[in-house]
C-alpha positions, 0 to 999 in steps of 0.5 A: 110694628109688625107690618110684615110679621112672619113674612119671608123676604129676600133682599138682593144687594143688601150687604150695605147701603140702601139694601142693608137699610131695606133689610133692616126695616123689614126685620124691624117689622117682623120679617124673616130676611134672606140677605143676598149679595156678591160681597160675602164678608159685608153680607155676613156682617150685615146678617149677623148685625140684623140677627140681633133683631130678627131671624136672618140668613146670608146667601152669596149670590150673583144676581146676573147669573141664573143658576146663582139666583135660582140657588138663592131661592132654593136656599130660602125655600129650604130654610123658611119654606116660602118666599113672600117678598122679593126686593131686587136692589143690586145695581152697578153704575160706572161712569163712562161716556157713550163713545168710550163704553166697551160692549163688555161694560154695557153688557155688565151694567144691563146684566146686573141692573136689568137682567138681574131683575128679570132673573130674580122675578122669574125665580120667585114666580113659582113659589109665589104663584103656588101660595097665591101671594107675593110682593116684589119691589125693584130698585129703579132710579130717577136716572133713566126714567126721569132725568139723566146726565152724560156718562150714564147711558148704560145705567139710564137704559137699565133703569128705564128698562126696569120701569117697563119690566115692572108694568109688564110683570104687573099685568102677568102676575096680578091673577096670582095676587102678586104685586110688583112695584119699584122705588126711584131713589134720587141721590142717596148718601150711601157708603159708596157715594161717600167713598167715591164722591168729594165733599164739594160734589156732595155739597153741590148735590145737596143744593140741587135738592129742594129739601136741602139734603141728600136722602138717607138709605132708610128714606128709601127703605121706608118706601120699600116697606110700604110696597112690601106690606099689605098696606099696598095690596091694591098698588101694582105696576108703579113706582115711588120717587124718593128724591127730596123733590130733586126732579121738580125744579125747571131751573137748578138754583 
């Protein structure tokens, strides 16, 4: 316990699912956590639940909007006086085949998933650089950098872009003891997946995973906690795949 004791963390996209699990693990390990999300009711509920374990604050934020992200960081600095950890987990994943993707939809996906990472990093650079310390973790995906499927062209492009951003930012931020890494989840059984996918679809996905099950949000959260802690002080510019071995088989059985 106490792996991020007294660290100040911002987790964007933390109202539910993977983001909420990340916030929970950080709180459990001693961090003071700012939960940021566009889903205000759910974000407030998550912050209230986690406040029983540690100090939390909810700030509504649109990760694709520069002023909103800057306001989030300002609110964090006003409340806690610094930013030690940034986790950008917010993302959207509409299913649309390439001929049918409208420019507005393409821009929306890239705006949240990729521009959102850039804006969050940019807003945290000054306070992290001033204190000579920072841990940044971005949620990428196996979809895009390693595998893909029809209907996910914009999503795949955004997540592959995140991995490139991680590598470039790692070089720029290294002189200030700011590390940046990512996690690449496979299929994680979140509330969203359960609501949007049939039981038959979920069972079929489970059969494609060597470990025989879909991931849980806390599986991803454990990896994020490691990258956000001082245990990963010499790790930067890379990603951890959290997929139960899904990308390994040459042939799906």
